[in-house]
N, C-alpha and C positions, 0 to 999 in steps of 0.2 A: 333483668334490670329492675332495681327497686324504684319506688315512687320518687324518692329524693333525687336519685341520679337522673331520672327522666326529666324532672323539673329543672335541675341544674343545667342539663344539656339544652333544654328549650330556651332558658334564659340566655345562655351563651350564644346560641344561634340567633336569637332575636337581637341581642346587642351587636353582634358582628354584622348582621344584616343592616341594622341602623347605621353603623359606621360606614358600610359600603355605600349606602344611599347618600349620606352626608358628604363623603369624600368625592363621590361622583358629581354631586351638585356643585361643589366648590372647585372641581377640577378644571384647569385651563389647559387644554391640550395643545401641544406644539407651539407655544408662545415663547418667543425669545424676549424675556423681560430686560435683557441687557441693553436693548435699544431704547428703553424708556427711562426718563428721569422721574423717579417717584415723587420728587419734591417740586415738580412743575405741573402746570395744567396739561393734562393729556387730551389731545384732540381725538375726534371720532376716527376709529380705524376698524378694520375687520376684526381685530383682536378683542375689541370691547363692544362688539355688536353694532358698530357704527353709532354708538351713543357717546358723545363727547362728555368731557368733565362738566359737571354741574357747578357753576361758580356763582357765588353771591358776592356782589361788590364789583371791583375792578379786575377783570380777568388778567390784564397785563401789569398788575401791581408788582412792585419789587418785594412786597410783604405778602407772604402766602401762609394762611392758617389752614392746616390740613387735619381733618379728623377722620379716623377709622372708627366706626361704631357698629354695634349690633343693635338691631331694633328692639329686641327683648331685654337688653341689658339694663338693669335698674340704675347703674352708675351713669350710663349714657343718657338715660331719661332725665336723671337729676342734673346732668351737665347741660342739657339742651337749652333751658331758659337762660342760663348764663351766657352761652354762646350766642343766643338770639339777641341779648342786650348788646353784645359786641358788634353784631351785624348792624344794629340800629345806630350805635355810636360812631362807627367808622365808615359806614356807607361805602362809597366808591373809592375809598383810599386803600382798601385792603381786599385781597382775593380770599374768600372763604370757600373751601372745598370739602365736601362730604363724600366719603367712600364707604361702601357697604362691607362689613366684616362679620357675616353670620357665623355664630359659634355653634359648635357641635351639640351642646346640651340644650339649646333653645329651639323648640319645635316650630315656632311660628316666625322666627327671625327672617328667613328667606322669603316667605310669602309676603311679609310686611314690606320688605325691601322691594319686592316686585310691585306692590301696590303704590309705593312712592314713585318708582320709575314709570309706572303706568300713568299716574297723575301728571308726571313730567311731560309725557307725550302731549298733554293738553295745556301745558304751560303752568302747572300748579305743583311743581316738585317740592318747593320749600314749604308751601302751606301744608301739603300732605305730610311731609316729614315731621313738622312740628305738631300737627294734629294727632298723628299716630303715637308720638311720644306722650303727649298730654292725655291721650285716651288709652294708654297702654293696657290698663286693667280690663278694658272692654273686649280686646281681642287676644290677649296673651295666651289663654288656654282654650280658645275656641277651635273647632275642627270643621272640616268639610265645608258644606254650603253655608253653615252659620258664620264661619270665619269670613268667607267671601262677602256675604251680605253685610257684615259689620264694616268691612273695608269700603264697600259701595256706599253705605249710609254715611260714613265719615266723608267720603269724597263728595257726595251730593251736598253735604252741609257746608263744605268749604267753597264749592263751586256749583250753585244751584242750576246753572245753565250748562253744566258739563255733560258730555255724552256718556251716559251710563253704560250703554251696550259696548261702546268702544273701550271704556275703562275695564269692563269685565273681560273682554277678549284680550286686551293688551297684557293683562296680568300673566297670560300664558304664552306671551311672545318669546320665542327662542332667543331673540336679540337681547331682551331684557335679562334673561337667564345668563347669557354670555357676559353682559355688562357686570352683573353681580359677581360672577366668578372672577372676572378680570380684576375688579376692585379688591376682592379678597386675596388673590394671589400676588398682585403687585405689593400689597401690604405685607404679606407673609415673606415673599422672596426678596423684595427690595428694601422695605422699611423695617423688617424684622419684627413685625407686630405679632404678639402672642396673646394679648388680652385687650379688652376694650373698657372704657374709651382710650384710644391712643391719639395724642394730639402733637403735631409738629408745627413749629414756627420757622419758616425758611430752613427746614431740614433739622432743626434742633428739637429733640424730644422733650416734652413736658413731663416732669416726674409726677406720675399719678400714684406712686406707691407710698408716699409719706403719710403715715396714718395720723400724724398730728395736724395735717392740713384738711380744711373743709373744702367743699366745692367752690365756695366763694374765694378762698385763698388761692385755689388753682386758677380761677378766673382772673384774679389779680396778677398772678404770674404771667398768664397769657397776655394780659393788657400791657404789662411792662415790656415784654418782648416785642409786642406790636409797636409800642411807642419808640423803643430803641431802633427798630427797623425803619420806621418812618423818619426818624431824625437822621439816621445814617444815609437813607436814600435822598434826603433833601440837603445833605451836606452840613447837617447840624441843627437845622430848624425843622420843626414839624410842619408837614404840608397843611 
């Protein structure tokens, strides 16, 4: 076997091994997704690690903004501040839901999602989500203990009184791992998500592929659909 062949085989094995690890991480075993409505708030069940849907705003709103996103995705990071403005503008009139969709090519997406969920155990889910997106360059290519330390540092910055030891431990909680896999698979199997960010308003997908549109244009599209939904829900007048 010549040197070139040996290197080629090693690369193939490495890539295949990485694919197996990623597929296993995102695998949701024995879940019947037909019993779930992907466009509604999903309550805590054994299937999602007993971690119910994180909702910002009014959980029982007739207008639901649902985002599937990858924590490492540059487009998701760019979209986050626009979505945050919508949070602030509509408050408890709309249900905003975030679901994790860690992509194969992004090494730290899943660990960052685990950090968000771990902060959620202490009531700081949304703050951690926004902080990790705004500080994405800090952890994007970090590895091992350095990566964990960065997540902990950001957590302590958003919640100085938070329990650091619990946060570290919870990042390895199998229930959190199950929740992330559930989010990914309901997106893939029920919503047909293939890329991020993927945003739905009451089940209607926002077109993220129009190259002539900026993220501000997309945010305007989302806002219009929200307004239309609120008018429809109130019988013609905005709530």
